[in-house]
Every structure is written in C-alpha cells, then in structure tokens.
BASERO-635235 format. One record per residue (C-alpha): chain; residue in one letter; residue number from 1; x, z, y. Coordinates in Angstrom, 1 decimal. Example, Ala and Ser with C-alpha at 12.3 -4.5 7.8 and 13.67 -1.06 7.14 Angstrom:
2
A;a;1;12.3;7.8;-4.5
A;s;2;13.7;7.1;-1.1
END
This chain:
73
A;m;1;103.7;89.0;219.0
A;s;2;102.6;85.9;220.2
A;t;3;100.2;83.7;218.3
A;e;4;102.4;80.8;218.0
A;t;5;104.8;83.2;215.4
A;p;6;104.2;84.2;212.1
A;c;7;106.5;87.7;212.4
A;i;8;105.1;90.6;210.9
A;a;9;108.2;92.9;211.9
A;v;10;109.1;92.9;208.3
A;c;11;112.0;91.3;208.2
A;i;12;114.0;91.2;205.3
A;i;13;115.5;88.0;203.2
A;d;14;114.8;87.4;199.7
A;p;15;118.1;86.7;198.2
A;k;16;116.9;84.2;195.7
A;t;17;114.5;82.3;197.9
A;s;18;115.9;82.5;201.2
A;l;19;112.8;83.4;202.8
A;c;20;111.9;86.3;205.1
A;f;21;109.8;88.5;202.7
A;g;22;107.6;89.2;206.0
A;c;23;106.5;85.6;207.2
A;g;24;108.0;83.0;205.0
A;r;25;110.6;81.8;207.3
A;t;26;114.5;80.5;206.8
A;l;27;117.0;82.1;208.8
A;p;28;117.7;78.9;210.7
A;e;29;113.9;78.7;211.6
A;i;30;113.8;82.4;212.5
A;a;31;117.3;82.0;214.8
A;r;32;116.0;78.5;216.9
A;w;33;112.5;79.9;216.8
A;h;34;112.3;80.3;220.4
A;r;35;113.7;76.8;221.2
A;i;36;111.7;74.8;219.2
A;e;37;108.4;72.9;220.3
A;s;38;104.8;74.4;219.9
A;a;39;103.7;71.2;217.6
A;e;40;106.7;72.0;215.0
A;r;41;105.8;75.9;215.2
A;l;42;102.4;75.4;214.4
A;a;43;103.3;72.8;211.8
A;i;44;105.9;75.0;210.3
A;m;45;103.4;78.0;210.4
A;a;46;100.6;75.9;208.6
A;e;47;103.0;75.8;205.3
A;l;48;104.3;79.4;205.0
A;p;49;101.8;80.5;202.6
A;a;50;102.3;77.5;200.1
A;r;51;105.9;78.1;200.7
A;m;52;105.6;81.5;199.8
A;q;53;103.1;81.1;196.6
A;d;54;105.6;78.5;195.5
A;a;55;108.6;80.9;195.6
A;g;56;106.5;83.3;194.1
A;l;57;106.2;86.3;197.0
A;a;58;103.3;87.8;197.9
A;p;59;103.0;87.6;201.6
A;l;60;103.5;91.8;203.2
A;s;61;101.5;92.9;205.6
A;a;62;102.6;93.9;209.2
A;p;63;103.4;97.7;209.2
A;s;64;100.6;99.8;210.9
A;a;65;100.6;101.3;214.2
A;k;66;100.5;104.9;212.9
A;a;67;103.6;103.5;210.7
A;t;68;105.5;102.6;213.4
A;g;69;104.6;105.5;215.9
A;t;70;103.0;103.3;218.3
A;d;71;99.3;104.4;217.5
A;p;72;98.4;106.5;220.6
A;t;73;95.9;108.7;218.4
END
C-alpha cells in the first residue's frame, strides 16, 4: 500500500457513521482517492484518527501476512 493511503484492507462501512471500519474514510472519499491531490489526501489522513474516535469506532489493525496467506514462512 502507498504511504498516502490509510487503507489497511479492512473495507467494511459502518452503517451508523458511514465510515470505513478499517480506515475511517467515507465511501465518496474512497471512491475519489486516486484522483485527489497529495495535499488533500494527507489532510484527510490527518483527521481520520479523531474522526474515528468521535464516531466511537476503534481503529482496526491490518490483517497479518499469515492471515492473508502472503507470509512466505
């Protein structure tokens, strides 16, 4: 994943808040992410932790390599 994306491959939208449980973005933000400028991406990413906390969502961690089958060991 790029350093300019908060995506952790846990893409589930909370029906109450309309935020992704994995990253805290909204569906419109996710849909246009590849088209927005770097500065706007970074600004959105900076507000995601507070956004998730305000919504009462605990940040999830990315799936481990073993869980996804990508761990070479």
